[in-house]
C-alpha positions, 0 to 999 in steps of 0.5 A: 178239416171241413168248413163249419161253425164251432170247430177248431183247427191245429192252431189251438195247440200253439202258444202264440196269441196270434195263432190262437186268435185264428184257432176257431176259424173255419180255415184248416190252418197249420202252423209253419212246419214239416206237417204242412209241407209234407201234406202239400207235397203229398197232395201236390197243392200250393201252400197259402201262407198268411203272416201277421201278428196279434196286434195288427189292425188289418190282420183283424180285418182280413180275418173277419172278412175272409178267414171267418167266411165259410164260403171262402174257407171252403175254397181255401180248404179244398185247394190249398194247404193253409199256413199261419205264421206269427211274424214276431215268433218266426221272423225268419219266415217273414223276412224271406217272403216279405223280400219277395213281396217287396221285389214284386210289388215295391211295397209290403206290410201285414197281413202278408199273403203268399202262395208258395209251391210245395217246395216253398218257392213263392209265386204270387203275393200281396198284403191285405185283400178284400174278400170280393172284387172291388173297384176293378180289382180282384178280391181274395176269393177270386184270386184263390180260385184263379191260383187253384185253377192255374196250378191244376191246369198247368203248373209248369209255368208257375214252377219255372217262375218260382225257380227264377224268383228264388234265383233272383232273391239269392242274387239280390242277397249277394252283396258286391265286393267293395273295390277296396278296403277304404270305406270312404267314411267322409264321403259316405258321411257327407252323402247320408247327412245331405239326404237326411237334411233334404228329407227333414220336415222343418215344420213338424219334424221327422222325414218325409210327409205321411205316414210318419214313423219315429225312425229311431235308427235314423235319428240316432245316427243324425245325433251321432253325426252332430258330434262327429260333424266337427271332424269333417266340417270345421264346426259342428253342424247345428242343423243336425242336432236341431233336426233330432231335437225338433223331431223328438219334441214334435213326437212327444207333443203329438197324438202318437204319444199317449198324454194320459199315461205314457207310451208311443204308438207305432206311427202317425197317419198324418204329417203332424204326428197327430192321429196314430195307428194305435198299436204300441210295441215294446221295441218302439218304447225301448228305442224312443227311451234310448234316443230321448236319453241320449239327446238329453245328454247332448243338450239337457231338456226337461221334456226329454227326461220327463217323457223317458220317465213316462215311457218307463212307467208305461213299460212296467205295465208288462207291455209286449204289444198292444192292439190298435183295436178295442171295443167302444163300450163293454156292450159293443159287438165289434172292435174299432181302431182307437176306441180306447184312446179317443175323448169326446169333449163332453167326456172330458168335461164330465171328468173335470166336474167329477174331480172338481175337488182335486182342482179347486185350489188352482186359481184358474179354470182348469178345464179351459186350460186343459182343452186349450193345451191339448187342442180339444174341440166340440166337434172333435179334432181329428181331420176326416182324411186321417179317419177314413173309416169314421171311427174317430168322429167327434173324438179328440186325440190329445195333441200339444200344438204349442208347448207348456211354456206357451200355454202358461204364458197364454193364461198368465199362470206359473208353469209349475202350476200348469204342470201340476194341474195337467198331472192331476188331470192325467191321473183321473183321466187314466182312472176313467179310461181304464174302465173302458174295454182295454185293447188286446195285449200280446203277452208273448216275450221276444228276446230281441225286444227285451234286449232293446228294452235293457238298453233303454232302461240302462240309458235312463237308469244312468241319468242322475236327474231322472225321477225314476232312476233308482227304480229303473236301475232295479228293473234293469237288474231284474231284466238282466236276470230274466234274460239270463234265466228265461231266454238262455237255454244253458243246455243248448248254449243258445238263446230262445226267440220267445217265451210266454211265461216265467219258468215255463217248460221248454217246448219239445221243439223250441224256436231258438234265437235269430241274429237280432236276438243275439245282437240286441241282447249283447247291446243291452248287456253292454249298456247295462254293464255301463251303468252297473259295472257288474263283471258277470254282465260283461262276461255274459255279453262276451259269451253270447257274442261268441255264440253269435259268431259260431251260429251266424258268421259267414267265414267266406264273405264276412257279416252275419246271416240272419238264420243258423246254417241248415235251418229247416225249410229256408229257401235262402239264407239272408243277410239283413241290409236295412235298418227299419223299425228295428235296426238290423242285427248286422248294424248293431253287431258292428258296434258290439264287436268294437266295444267287446274288442276294446273290453277284451282286447280281442283282435277277432272281434275287431276284425269281424267288425271291420269285415262286416263294415266292408261287406256292406260298404258297397251298398247304395246309399249305405248310410241312408239305408243302414244308419245304425251301421253308419253310426258304427262306422263312425266309431270304427273311424274315430276309435274307441273312447276308453275311460278308466276310473281308479278308486275304492268304492265310495262317494268320491269314485262314484262322483266321477262315474256319475259325471261320465254317464251324463255325457253321450259318448257313442264309443265308450268302454268304461272300467272301474278299477278298485285297487284292492280288487283287480279286474280278472275278466278284462284287459290286463293293462287296465290293472296297470292304471293307478291312483294319483296322490292316493286319490280317485283318478280318471284316465281318459284315452281317445283312440288309444291316445291317453290324456294325463290322469285327472283327479278333479271332477271339474276337469273331467267334466270340462274335457268331456264337454269340449269333446261331446258338446255338453252345455257348460 
């Protein structure tokens, strides 16, 4: 397709919002697939592969600077077959070539730019490139011309290099066999907790300096490690819990949290969690909701529950992904990062004046208190080093540098009155802000992320103190139904990776799920079963686990591949070995297998869990690189905790279930047995548990060691409190 204004390319026929964003570029884009590959082979051209996602700030920058430039597009169209990939739609493609980027540069990120041979082997890669030479570094146009010239002049060297690259990638993916079956769990526990404590920021929370990501998988392991520490250390290591709780407090107080409506940005560019990179992603909301609820279970703090409730309300606004960029005003010609979220002090003053009637009953200056609480300044509160493009000059990103208690004490006002005023202010600021141009929302629905969301929702729905518990339980049930109906292709017997609207007609070539789609969905189902106790939920979890085992299990060495066997156009078949912004499918699968092994008394599931742990146990810094896997290893080490509540439907039985759900029990399998309706799907032995004295009874077994049956709610609470450190 020749360069020229006003034309479209092949991406116009795609559903991905990211691909559609590039459908009107002068670049002759192809989606990833056989058509593009065939052309590259037929014309012996390199493929230029560009990978990103629709809410990615630097993807937008590179599009504007390079892909919309007629001269650069002409070079691309004449010399390369140009392919666009939505990394959220095709994580299999993204992971393969990102591993090459990381091997060759030591870093990574998006947009990802890779030059690959017609047989899909990478030869050169990077992330964002400026359009022209800058600061002594070649720009995108220069690199394009150099790559084209070298390929035409003598591609033998490039072909040989690409072969060695693929060989190196394949070798790097071959995990060395452990010396023995011994996981050396205590040694690994001590090693990774030492690393975490050494990297912990004692002032601002989190790990390291900046930028700062929530790193929920690591926080989740450290919380679990706190419960486990009394086994390896004579007493619980309080520093571990303090690290998690302190980090969550700073994240909740920081500008990474939207204090006006709720929800969290992906990360902060500074050490203080103040200035976010303003993208919001469903997988972050889901995981933060989960860790906040679990931390609340270990030590109830109102802040953690309140923020979880706010995440729920934000998630219900149909979030999948929210862009970092937006228009400063409806008349503005260009989007900038963070425009939707910043506040001039004068804007806040005008908002308070406009809503003075809502604040008149407070016996204090509401505006003064608000500005103090959220660190609002005349000149703005964003430090220049956190705003290199100057997009946030004079703007305030709301941040709590103290606490509600400290603000109330400072102004000598009741805490309840302060919280009421802040709530009212948030409501009218939200109304005002919603009149601004909104950031782009990616409406694509990803199966794996919905699995994580089901976990987060289920954790919140099971907390009796939550103000949104009943509503959250309802939404959890609706999400389960949606997953079963919209993501599960009953004809193929497989999950789909993405869908774009309910009841949509399946595409002729659907993108079926990858490992994390199954692992995260099974985890979500297990967590939803714990709060709903619906047998069909547990049955669906087992069904999906069986499908996962069939599609991804490596029968020779153990563990799961990320893609199905014989997947089209994949140069290597990878096994994920890192828990990042999302945990790896292998890490999550181990816990799933252990729980399902307990629910269904399956030696097959338990054996796969053990083999997966063994496969990854040789990994250097096993617990640090794979904290979710380490958490699963702790469950494998201590064994499953089985609790069976026997009793008819009713208030007395529900009181036991309510108490059990108030505790954070990492390896819990929970049964409710109604004597009048025996279980058919689960372990036969569950039906052998009986009531004592015709009263609802709880049977608690720790690692197959069963305590005497309990008919007292207080005794059950005491037993669990002693083991799981719940405050008395």
